[in-house]
N, CA, C and O atoms as a GROMACS GRO file, in nm:
protein
  380
    1MET      N    1  -1.148   1.163   3.759
    1MET     CA    2  -1.048   1.148   3.655
    1MET      C    3  -0.955   1.268   3.662
    1MET      O    4  -1.000   1.382   3.676
    2THR      N    5  -0.828   1.242   3.652
    2THR     CA    6  -0.730   1.350   3.659
    2THR      C    7  -0.714   1.417   3.523
    2THR      O    8  -0.743   1.360   3.418
    3ARG      N    9  -0.668   1.538   3.531
    3ARG     CA   10  -0.653   1.615   3.408
    3ARG      C   11  -0.540   1.557   3.323
    3ARG      O   12  -0.434   1.522   3.375
    4GLY      N   13  -0.562   1.547   3.191
    4GLY     CA   14  -0.461   1.498   3.100
    4GLY      C   15  -0.462   1.347   3.078
    4GLY      O   16  -0.391   1.296   2.992
    5ARG      N   17  -0.543   1.276   3.154
    5ARG     CA   18  -0.552   1.131   3.136
    5ARG      C   19  -0.675   1.097   3.056
    5ARG      O   20  -0.778   1.164   3.066
    6THR      N   21  -0.664   0.993   2.978
    6THR     CA   22  -0.779   0.951   2.898
    6THR      C   23  -0.860   0.849   2.976
    6THR      O   24  -0.810   0.783   3.067
    7ASP      N   25  -0.983   0.838   2.939
    7ASP     CA   26  -1.070   0.736   2.995
    7ASP      C   27  -1.019   0.599   2.949
    7ASP      O   28  -0.968   0.586   2.837
    8ASP      N   29  -1.032   0.497   3.034
    8ASP     CA   30  -0.985   0.364   2.997
    8ASP      C   31  -1.053   0.313   2.871
    8ASP      O   32  -0.989   0.246   2.789
    9ARG      N   33  -1.178   0.345   2.854
    9ARG     CA   34  -1.250   0.302   2.735
    9ARG      C   35  -1.190   0.364   2.609
    9ARG      O   36  -1.180   0.298   2.506
   10ASP      N   37  -1.150   0.493   2.618
   10ASP     CA   38  -1.089   0.559   2.504
   10ASP      C   39  -0.953   0.498   2.472
   10ASP      O   40  -0.917   0.486   2.355
   11ALA      N   41  -0.877   0.461   2.573
   11ALA     CA   42  -0.744   0.405   2.550
   11ALA      C   43  -0.752   0.268   2.483
   11ALA      O   44  -0.667   0.236   2.400
   12THR      N   45  -0.851   0.189   2.518
   12THR     CA   46  -0.863   0.057   2.455
   12THR      C   47  -0.925   0.065   2.318
   12THR      O   48  -0.906  -0.027   2.237
   13ALA      N   49  -0.999   0.169   2.287
   13ALA     CA   50  -1.063   0.183   2.157
   13ALA      C   51  -0.971   0.247   2.054
   13ALA      O   52  -1.006   0.253   1.936
   14PHE      N   53  -0.854   0.294   2.096
   14PHE     CA   54  -0.765   0.361   2.003
   14PHE      C   55  -0.711   0.264   1.900
   14PHE      O   56  -0.663   0.156   1.933
   15ALA      N   57  -0.720   0.303   1.775
   15ALA     CA   58  -0.661   0.226   1.665
   15ALA      C   59  -0.612   0.328   1.562
   15ALA      O   60  -0.689   0.413   1.518
   16PRO      N   61  -0.489   0.320   1.523
   16PRO     CA   62  -0.434   0.416   1.426
   16PRO      C   63  -0.483   0.383   1.284
   16PRO      O   64  -0.407   0.332   1.202
   17ARG      N   65  -0.609   0.412   1.257
   17ARG     CA   66  -0.671   0.372   1.131
   17ARG      C   67  -0.607   0.437   1.009
   17ARG      O   68  -0.589   0.372   0.906
   18ILE      N   69  -0.572   0.563   1.020
   18ILE     CA   70  -0.512   0.631   0.906
   18ILE      C   71  -0.375   0.574   0.876
   18ILE      O   72  -0.341   0.552   0.760
   19THR      N   73  -0.296   0.550   0.978
   19THR     CA   74  -0.163   0.492   0.959
   19THR      C   75  -0.174   0.353   0.899
   19THR      O   76  -0.100   0.319   0.806
   20LEU      N   77  -0.265   0.273   0.951
   20LEU     CA   78  -0.284   0.139   0.896
   20LEU      C   79  -0.330   0.144   0.752
   20LEU      O   80  -0.286   0.064   0.670
   21THR      N   81  -0.419   0.236   0.719
   21THR     CA   82  -0.466   0.250   0.582
   21THR      C   83  -0.352   0.287   0.489
   21THR      O   84  -0.340   0.231   0.380
   22LEU      N   85  -0.267   0.380   0.531
   22LEU     CA   86  -0.153   0.418   0.447
   22LEU      C   87  -0.054   0.302   0.431
   22LEU      O   88  -0.002   0.280   0.322
   23LEU      N   89  -0.029   0.230   0.539
   23LEU     CA   90   0.063   0.116   0.530
   23LEU      C   91   0.008   0.007   0.439
   23LEU      O   92   0.081  -0.050   0.357
   24PHE      N   93  -0.121  -0.023   0.453
   24PHE     CA   94  -0.182  -0.122   0.363
   24PHE      C   95  -0.185  -0.071   0.220
   24PHE      O   96  -0.168  -0.149   0.126
   25GLY      N   97  -0.206   0.060   0.202
   25GLY     CA   98  -0.201   0.118   0.068
   25GLY      C   99  -0.065   0.101   0.004
   25GLY      O  100  -0.055   0.068  -0.114
   26LEU      N  101   0.041   0.124   0.081
   26LEU     CA  102   0.176   0.104   0.029
   26LEU      C  103   0.202  -0.043   0.000
   26LEU      O  104   0.268  -0.076  -0.099
   27LEU      N  105   0.152  -0.131   0.085
   27LEU     CA  106   0.168  -0.274   0.061
   27LEU      C  107   0.096  -0.315  -0.067
   27LEU      O  108   0.151  -0.391  -0.148
   28ILE      N  109  -0.024  -0.267  -0.086
   28ILE     CA  110  -0.098  -0.297  -0.209
   28ILE      C  111  -0.024  -0.242  -0.330
   28ILE      O  112  -0.017  -0.308  -0.434
   29PHE      N  113   0.034  -0.122  -0.317
   29PHE     CA  114   0.110  -0.062  -0.426
   29PHE      C  115   0.229  -0.149  -0.464
   29PHE      O  116   0.254  -0.174  -0.582
   30VAL      N  117   0.304  -0.196  -0.364
   30VAL     CA  118   0.421  -0.280  -0.394
   30VAL      C  119   0.379  -0.408  -0.465
   30VAL      O  120   0.442  -0.448  -0.562
   31VAL      N  121   0.272  -0.471  -0.417
   31VAL     CA  122   0.226  -0.596  -0.478
   31VAL      C  123   0.179  -0.571  -0.622
   31VAL      O  124   0.214  -0.646  -0.712
   32VAL      N  125   0.100  -0.466  -0.643
   32VAL     CA  126   0.049  -0.437  -0.776
   32VAL      C  127   0.163  -0.398  -0.870
   32VAL      O  128   0.164  -0.440  -0.986
   33ALA      N  129   0.258  -0.318  -0.822
   33ALA     CA  130   0.370  -0.278  -0.907
   33ALA      C  131   0.456  -0.400  -0.944
   33ALA      O  132   0.500  -0.412  -1.059
   34LEU      N  133   0.478  -0.490  -0.849
   34LEU     CA  134   0.554  -0.611  -0.882
   34LEU      C  135   0.479  -0.699  -0.982
   34LEU      O  136   0.540  -0.757  -1.072
   35LEU      N  137   0.350  -0.710  -0.967
   35LEU     CA  138   0.272  -0.786  -1.065
   35LEU      C  139   0.273  -0.719  -1.202
   35LEU      O  140   0.274  -0.786  -1.305
   36TRP      N  141   0.274  -0.585  -1.202
   36TRP     CA  142   0.274  -0.510  -1.327
   36TRP      C  143   0.404  -0.533  -1.405
   36TRP      O  144   0.402  -0.544  -1.528
   37VAL      N  145   0.517  -0.542  -1.335
   37VAL     CA  146   0.646  -0.558  -1.402
   37VAL      C  147   0.692  -0.704  -1.406
   37VAL      O  148   0.803  -0.732  -1.452
   38LEU      N  149   0.612  -0.797  -1.359
   38LEU     CA  150   0.651  -0.937  -1.357
   38LEU      C  151   0.690  -0.990  -1.495
   38LEU      O  152   0.790  -1.061  -1.504
   39PRO      N  153   0.617  -0.960  -1.601
   39PRO     CA  154   0.661  -1.009  -1.733
   39PRO      C  155   0.801  -0.959  -1.770
   39PRO      O  156   0.878  -1.033  -1.831
   40VAL      N  157   0.834  -0.836  -1.733
   40VAL     CA  158   0.967  -0.783  -1.763
   40VAL      C  159   1.072  -0.855  -1.679
   40VAL      O  160   1.181  -0.884  -1.727
   41LEU      N  161   1.039  -0.883  -1.553
   41LEU     CA  162   1.135  -0.951  -1.466
   41LEU      C  163   1.162  -1.094  -1.512
   41LEU      O  164   1.270  -1.149  -1.486
   42LEU      N  165   1.065  -1.154  -1.580
   42LEU     CA  166   1.083  -1.291  -1.626
   42LEU      C  167   1.148  -1.300  -1.764
   42LEU      O  168   1.186  -1.409  -1.806
   43GLU      N  169   1.163  -1.188  -1.834
   43GLU     CA  170   1.228  -1.187  -1.964
   43GLU      C  171   1.376  -1.218  -1.952
   43GLU      O  172   1.441  -1.182  -1.853
   44GLU      N  173   1.427  -1.283  -2.052
   44GLU     CA  174   1.571  -1.306  -2.060
   44GLU      C  175   1.633  -1.188  -2.133
   44GLU      O  176   1.582  -1.146  -2.237
   45PRO      N  177   1.742  -1.133  -2.081
   45PRO     CA  178   1.806  -1.023  -2.152
   45PRO      C  179   1.865  -1.071  -2.284
   45PRO      O  180   1.914  -1.184  -2.294
   46PRO      N  181   1.861  -0.986  -2.386
   46PRO     CA  182   1.919  -1.027  -2.514
   46PRO      C  183   2.071  -1.038  -2.503
   46PRO      O  184   2.131  -0.979  -2.414
   47PRO      N  185   2.131  -1.112  -2.592
   47PRO     CA  186   2.277  -1.124  -2.588
   47PRO      C  187   2.343  -0.987  -2.607
   47PRO      O  188   2.302  -0.909  -2.694
   48GLY      N  189   2.443  -0.960  -2.528
   48GLY     CA  190   2.515  -0.834  -2.538
   48GLY      C  191   2.444  -0.716  -2.474
   48GLY      O  192   2.478  -0.601  -2.501
   49ALA      N  193   2.344  -0.743  -2.388
   49ALA     CA  194   2.270  -0.635  -2.323
   49ALA      C  195   2.356  -0.567  -2.218
   49ALA      O  196   2.450  -0.626  -2.164
   50ILE      N  197   2.323  -0.442  -2.188
   50ILE     CA  198   2.395  -0.369  -2.086
   50ILE      C  199   2.367  -0.432  -1.949
   50ILE      O  200   2.265  -0.500  -1.934
   51PRO      N  201   2.455  -0.413  -1.851
   51PRO     CA  202   2.435  -0.478  -1.720
   51PRO      C  203   2.304  -0.441  -1.651
   51PRO      O  204   2.245  -0.525  -1.583
   52ASP      N  205   2.256  -0.320  -1.667
   52ASP     CA  206   2.130  -0.282  -1.600
   52ASP      C  207   2.013  -0.279  -1.699
   52ASP      O  208   1.926  -0.193  -1.690
   53TRP      N  209   2.012  -0.373  -1.791
   53TRP     CA  210   1.906  -0.382  -1.891
   53TRP      C  211   1.770  -0.402  -1.826
   53TRP      O  212   1.673  -0.335  -1.862
   54ARG      N  213   1.765  -0.493  -1.731
   54ARG     CA  214   1.636  -0.522  -1.665
   54ARG      C  215   1.584  -0.400  -1.589
   54ARG      O  216   1.464  -0.372  -1.593
   55ALA      N  217   1.672  -0.328  -1.520
   55ALA     CA  218   1.630  -0.208  -1.447
   55ALA      C  219   1.576  -0.101  -1.542
   55ALA      O  220   1.478  -0.034  -1.511
   56GLU      N  221   1.641  -0.087  -1.657
   56GLU     CA  222   1.593   0.010  -1.756
   56GLU      C  223   1.456  -0.029  -1.811
   56GLU      O  224   1.370   0.056  -1.832
   57ARG      N  225   1.436  -0.158  -1.833
   57ARG     CA  226   1.306  -0.206  -1.883
   57ARG      C  227   1.196  -0.184  -1.778
   57ARG      O  228   1.084  -0.145  -1.812
   58VAL      N  229   1.228  -0.208  -1.650
   58VAL     CA  230   1.130  -0.187  -1.544
   58VAL      C  231   1.093  -0.039  -1.535
   58VAL      O  232   0.976  -0.004  -1.523
   59ARG      N  233   1.194   0.048  -1.542
   59ARG     CA  234   1.166   0.192  -1.541
   59ARG      C  235   1.078   0.232  -1.659
   59ARG      O  236   0.988   0.315  -1.644
   60ALA      N  237   1.104   0.174  -1.775
   60ALA     CA  238   1.025   0.207  -1.894
   60ALA      C  239   0.880   0.161  -1.880
   60ALA      O  240   0.788   0.230  -1.922
   61VAL      N  241   0.861   0.045  -1.820
   61VAL     CA  242   0.725  -0.007  -1.802
   61VAL      C  243   0.648   0.076  -1.701
   61VAL      O  244   0.529   0.101  -1.719
   62LEU      N  245   0.713   0.120  -1.594
   62LEU     CA  246   0.646   0.196  -1.488
   62LEU      C  247   0.641   0.347  -1.516
   62LEU      O  248   0.575   0.420  -1.442
   63ALA      N  249   0.708   0.392  -1.620
   63ALA     CA  250   0.712   0.536  -1.649
   63ALA      C  251   0.571   0.590  -1.670
   63ALA      O  252   0.498   0.543  -1.757
   64GLY      N  253   0.534   0.689  -1.590
   64GLY     CA  254   0.403   0.752  -1.603
   64GLY      C  255   0.290   0.677  -1.537
   64GLY      O  256   0.177   0.727  -1.534
   65LYS      N  257   0.316   0.559  -1.484
   65LYS     CA  258   0.209   0.479  -1.423
   65LYS      C  259   0.222   0.466  -1.272
   65LYS      O  260   0.124   0.436  -1.204
   66ALA      N  261   0.340   0.489  -1.219
   66ALA     CA  262   0.365   0.466  -1.077
   66ALA      C  263   0.276   0.553  -0.989
   66ALA      O  264   0.222   0.504  -0.889
   67LEU      N  265   0.260   0.679  -1.023
   67LEU     CA  266   0.176   0.767  -0.942
   67LEU      C  267   0.030   0.721  -0.943
   67LEU      O  268  -0.036   0.722  -0.840
   68TYR      N  269  -0.018   0.682  -1.060
   68TYR     CA  270  -0.157   0.634  -1.069
   68TYR      C  271  -0.176   0.505  -0.992
   68TYR      O  272  -0.279   0.485  -0.928
   69LEU      N  273  -0.078   0.416  -0.997
   69LEU     CA  274  -0.086   0.293  -0.920
   69LEU      C  275  -0.086   0.322  -0.770
   69LEU      O  276  -0.159   0.258  -0.694
   70LEU      N  277  -0.004   0.418  -0.728
   70LEU     CA  278   0.002   0.453  -0.586
   70LEU      C  279  -0.131   0.513  -0.538
   70LEU      O  280  -0.182   0.475  -0.433
   71VAL      N  281  -0.186   0.605  -0.615
   71VAL     CA  282  -0.314   0.667  -0.577
   71VAL      C  283  -0.425   0.563  -0.574
   71VAL      O  284  -0.505   0.561  -0.481
   72ALA      N  285  -0.430   0.477  -0.674
   72ALA     CA  286  -0.533   0.373  -0.678
   72ALA      C  287  -0.517   0.276  -0.561
   72ALA      O  288  -0.616   0.230  -0.505
   73SER      N  289  -0.394   0.246  -0.524
   73SER     CA  290  -0.370   0.154  -0.412
   73SER      C  291  -0.415   0.214  -0.279
   73SER      O  292  -0.477   0.147  -0.197
   74ILE      N  293  -0.384   0.342  -0.258
   74ILE     CA  294  -0.424   0.407  -0.132
   74ILE      C  295  -0.575   0.424  -0.127
   74ILE      O  296  -0.635   0.406  -0.020
   75LEU      N  297  -0.637   0.456  -0.240
   75LEU     CA  298  -0.784   0.466  -0.241
   75LEU      C  299  -0.849   0.330  -0.216
   75LEU      O  300  -0.951   0.321  -0.148
   76THR      N  301  -0.790   0.225  -0.271
   76THR     CA  302  -0.842   0.090  -0.246
   76THR      C  303  -0.828   0.055  -0.098
   76THR      O  304  -0.921  -0.001  -0.039
   77ALA      N  305  -0.714   0.086  -0.040
   77ALA     CA  306  -0.694   0.057   0.103
   77ALA      C  307  -0.790   0.140   0.188
   77ALA      O  308  -0.841   0.090   0.289
   78ALA      N  309  -0.816   0.265   0.149
   78ALA     CA  310  -0.911   0.348   0.223
   78ALA      C  311  -1.051   0.288   0.215
   78ALA      O  312  -1.123   0.283   0.316
   79PHE      N  313  -1.091   0.242   0.098
   79PHE     CA  314  -1.223   0.180   0.083
   79PHE      C  315  -1.232   0.054   0.168
   79PHE      O  316  -1.332   0.032   0.238
   80LEU      N  317  -1.127  -0.030   0.163
   80LEU     CA  318  -1.128  -0.152   0.242
   80LEU      C  319  -1.127  -0.122   0.392
   80LEU      O  320  -1.188  -0.195   0.470
   81GLY      N  321  -1.060  -0.016   0.432
   81GLY     CA  322  -1.058   0.024   0.572
   81GLY      C  323  -1.193   0.075   0.620
   81GLY      O  324  -1.236   0.045   0.731
   82ILE      N  325  -1.259   0.153   0.534
   82ILE     CA  326  -1.392   0.204   0.570
   82ILE      C  327  -1.491   0.090   0.584
   82ILE      O  328  -1.576   0.090   0.674
   83ARG      N  329  -1.479  -0.008   0.496
   83ARG     CA  330  -1.568  -0.125   0.504
   83ARG      C  331  -1.534  -0.216   0.621
   83ARG      O  332  -1.614  -0.303   0.657
   84GLY      N  333  -1.417  -0.197   0.682
   84GLY     CA  334  -1.377  -0.279   0.796
   84GLY      C  335  -1.313  -0.410   0.755
   84GLY      O  336  -1.306  -0.502   0.837
   85TRP      N  337  -1.266  -0.420   0.632
   85TRP     CA  338  -1.209  -0.545   0.583
   85TRP      C  339  -1.059  -0.552   0.605
   85TRP      O  340  -1.000  -0.657   0.584
   86LEU      N  341  -0.996  -0.443   0.646
   86LEU     CA  342  -0.854  -0.445   0.677
   86LEU      C  343  -0.835  -0.472   0.826
   86LEU      O  344  -0.912  -0.421   0.908
   87PRO      N  345  -0.734  -0.550   0.861
   87PRO     CA  346  -0.710  -0.575   1.004
   87PRO      C  347  -0.678  -0.445   1.078
   87PRO      O  348  -0.596  -0.366   1.032
   88GLY      N  349  -0.742  -0.424   1.192
   88GLY     CA  350  -0.714  -0.309   1.276
   88GLY      C  351  -0.795  -0.187   1.245
   88GLY      O  352  -0.788  -0.089   1.319
   89THR      N  353  -0.872  -0.188   1.137
   89THR     CA  354  -0.949  -0.069   1.104
   89THR      C  355  -1.087  -0.072   1.167
   89THR      O  356  -1.138   0.033   1.207
   90GLY      N  357  -1.148  -0.186   1.176
   90GLY     CA  358  -1.276  -0.199   1.246
   90GLY      C  359  -1.393  -0.138   1.173
   90GLY      O  360  -1.506  -0.151   1.220
   91GLY      N  361  -1.371  -0.072   1.063
   91GLY     CA  362  -1.481  -0.018   0.984
   91GLY      C  363  -1.557   0.093   1.052
   91GLY      O  364  -1.669   0.124   1.011
   92GLY      N  365  -1.500   0.155   1.153
   92GLY     CA  366  -1.566   0.266   1.221
   92GLY      C  367  -1.675   0.223   1.316
   92GLY      O  368  -1.749   0.307   1.367
   93ARG      N  369  -1.687   0.093   1.343
   93ARG     CA  370  -1.789   0.045   1.438
   93ARG      C  371  -1.742   0.068   1.581
   93ARG      O  372  -1.628   0.036   1.616
   94ARG      N  373  -1.828   0.122   1.660
   94ARG     CA  374  -1.797   0.144   1.801
   94ARG      C  375  -1.889   0.053   1.883
   94ARG      O  376  -2.005   0.031   1.847
   95SER      N  377  -1.835   0.002   1.994
   95SER     CA  378  -1.920  -0.081   2.080
   95SER      C  379  -1.957  -0.007   2.205
   95SER      O  380  -2.028  -0.061   2.290
   0.00000   0.00000   0.00000
């Protein structure tokens, strides 16, 4: 084997588990945040409301919760990745 080259077995076993976990965590965050603000998105604005009424309501609903939702989503994705339930993570099993 030449210096600087990886073994073929190592090259095929490579999976960017941390990157996949973070991406799935962000995906879970987006889905949970959208579900969290869904009632606000479905509300009809009152007559004479300002043009960005809905955006202000969404900000008010997510105020102080977005960071907790993000942390919970990434921790959930990490747990699912460790268990091997996320695609590409493999759960740390080696063959």
